[in-house]
N, C-alpha and C positions, 0 to 999 in steps of 0.2 A: 496577673489578674485571675489567678486560679481560685477556685472555690475552696474555702477553708473547711466548711462542714460537708465532707463528702457523703455523710450518712443520708442527706436529703435527696441525693441524686438517684434516680431510678432508671434502669435500662428499659428499652422498648419492650412492651408486653408485661410490664409490672414486675420486672425482676429486681427486687430490692436486695441489696447486700449490706451486711453489717458494716459499721464504720471501720472497725478494726481490719476486716477483710479488705475493704477498699484501700485503706491506708497501706496494708501490706502489699497489695498489687501495685499501688502507685510507687512504692519504694523499689519493688523489683523492676518495674518498668524504667525508673530513673537509673537504677544500677546497670541494667542492660544497655541503656542508651550510652552511659559513660564508658562501658566496655568497648563500644564501637568507635570511640573517639579516634580521630586521625592521629597516628603516632607523631611525636614532636619533630623528629629529624626531617621526614619528608614535608611536614607542614612548614617548618622554618625555611627549608630550601625553596619551596615553591612560593611562599609568601615573599621572600626576598626578590625572587625573579619577577613576580607580579608587581611589587613595589617599584622595581627598576622600570617596568613598562609604564607605570603610572607617572613616573618622572618624565619619560619620553612624551607621554600623552599631554602632560602639562606644558611642555615646551611647544608642542603642536598647538595647544590652546592659545598660548601667548603669541606665537607667530601668526596664526590665522585669525586672531582676535575673536575666537569662538567664545561662546557663553554656555556654561554648564551648571545646572542645578541638580543635585542628587539628594533625594528625600529619603530619610531613614525613619520608618514607622514600625510599630509593633508593640506588643505588650511590655509592661515593666519587666526588666531583667531578661529581655529577649536577646541581648548582646549587641544592641545598636551602637552604644557608646564605644565599646571596645573595638568594634569593626571600624568606626570612624577614625579612631586613633591609628589603626594600621593603615588606613587609606591615606591619612594626612602625614604619616610619620616622616617621610623623606621629601615631602613637597614643599614648595615655597610657602611660607606661612601666611601669605596674603590670601587666606581663606576665611570664611565666616561660618561659625557654628552658633546658631541662635534659635529662638522659638518665636514665631510670629504668625499673624493672621493676614491673608493676602490683601484685604481691603485697606489695611492700615500701614503696611510696610513695603509697598511696591518699590520704594526707593532703594531697598536693600538687594534688589535683583542684581546679578553680576553685570559689570561693564565688559566690553570686549577684552578677551584675554584672561578672564577670571573664572575660577571654579568656586562654587558655593555649596557647602555641605550643611544640611539641616538635620539636627537630632530632634526629631519631631518638627512639625511645620504648621501650615494652615489647617492641616487635618486634625488638629486638636479639637476643632469645633465638631467634627463628626465622631470623635472618640470621647476623650475625657469630659469636654464641656457638655456634650449631649448626655452621657451616662450619669454624670454627677449632678446634672441640673444646673450647670453654670450658664446656660444659654436658654432662650425660650424656644418653644416648638416652632414658632415662626422663623426665628433666626436659623435654626437647624435646617428647616425645609428650604429656606433661601440659600443656604450654603450648598446643599446638595444640587440645587438648580444652577447656581452661579459657578461653582468650582470647575465643571467641565468646560464652560464657556471661557473662563479665565485661563485655564491651561491651554486650550486651543489657541487663544490669542498669543500666549507666550511662544508656543511651538511655531505658529505662523510667522512670528517675528524673528525666527531663527534660533531661539534658545533651545538647547539640548536638555530636555527634562527627563530624568530617570527616577522612578519611584520603586522603593524596595520595602516590602513588608516582612519583618522578621517574625517567624512563627515558632513559638515555643510551647511545649506541652504543659498541661497543668502540673504534672508531677515534677517536671524539671524546674518550672518556675518556683514551686514550693521549696524545692531543694536549694535553689539559689537565694531565695529570701531567707531561709533558715541559716544558710552559710553566712550571709551578711549580718544577720542578727548576732551570731556567735563570734564574729570577727570584729574586734574593736577598731581595726584599721579600715574597715569597709562599712561600718555601721552607718556612716553618714549618707550612704547611697540609698538608704530606706527613709521614706517619709511616712507620716500617718496616712496620707492619701494612697501611697503604694500598698500599705497593709489593708486599707479598706477595699482596694481593688480585688483582694483575694476573695471576698464574698460576692463579687459582682462578675465572676468569670463569664457566665452565660450572657449577661447584659452586654459585656464588651464584645463577645462573640457575635451577637446579633447586630451590634453597631458596626462592627467590621464588615460583616456580610452586606449590610445595607449601604455602607460607604462604597464598597467595591462595585456593587450593582450599579451605582450612579456614576462612579468616577474611573472605572476601568475602561478607558476609551482608546480607540486605535492610535490616536495621536500621542497619548501618554498612558500606556498600559501599566498595570501593577505587575511587579515580579516578586514572587513569594520565595523567601529564603528560609529553608528549614534550619533552625538554630539551636536544637538541643545539644549539638556538638558545636561549640563556638569556633573551633579551629576550622571545621569544614565550612561553616557559615561564612567566615572571613574569606577563605580561599574561593569559595563558589561565587560570592558576591563580587569580589574584585575582578575575578576572571570574566564574569559575565559583563560587568561594566565596560571593561576594555574591549570586548567583542562588539559593543554597540557604538563605539567611537571610531570614526574614520581617520584615526591619527596615523602619523608616520614619523620617521626620524627627521629631525630638523637640524640643519647645519648650525652649530653654535659658533659664536665668535671665539677665535683662538686667544687664550690668555697666557701670558708669560710672567713668571715671577721676576720682578726687577732685582738687580744687584743692590746690595746695601751701599749707600754712599760712604765715603771716607769719614772717619771720626773728626769732629771739630772741637775737641777739648771738653766735651761734657763729662762730668764726674758725678757718679751716683751718690746721693746723700748717704751718710752712715746709717746702718741698720738700726742703731739704738735711738735714732731720731723718729722712728716710726713704730707703731704698735702692730705686732703680727698676731694672728690667731694661733693658739697653742697647737703643737704638732700631735694631734690626736691619733693620726695614722701611725706614728712612731710608737705610741703606747701600745697599739694593737700588735705591732711587730714584736715588741718586748714580751708581751704576754704569750705570743706563739712560741718564742724561743724558750721561755720558762716551762 
């Protein structure tokens, strides 16, 4: 949700800068941020360790019949989706990733022993719907009033609610949008609404500030994740989530692989009676030899 026309932005005191100068500074800032990216090897080592802890935590959730909701919010291209993928990568797939409004989809709250991840959530009303005019002013005001009440009821009922806001700079968001536009394999990630959000950076900033003013409550606080470096964001978010859960190792049922029973005369049908896919991998090997 970065501003596309940087020329209209003025610094305090009327310090106007040319569009080219601002673009140059934004590019330098983005480049500097990338230079500080967490190196791949320590990132992958720590990510794998944290994912192993997430598996333990899920076993604890199952054994204790706990209920967890983790909300991922933030601007477009802030890294929410890629973080969710890393969180869920080795977990039991009985998770849910959806987009919903709390008054309509309460039935989707987790049952005992379940974890639910939301890539965006009921907070769409305080962000996209409000900024883009998809809800009325009365509906928006009602949401800001009701949301803290709703979340307090969830927490009082024993649900573990965690809310993360992924914060990305305007320069980095612009770079990610540009990268997606230029990559035919990832262009699908951009929608016309994503691109329109570029011109509404300040509107979304004000909406976020107003949302947090009303919904950053002690029972369900917001945690901000700096996400210009996606690797750091993933590591920091997962590590923090684990520190907020009172999980522990759970004794699993011992499983043993049974012995195969003796053959009883089954004969596999001839290969020519079935249609096999071509051996494309063999063709690749032949090209390598050549």
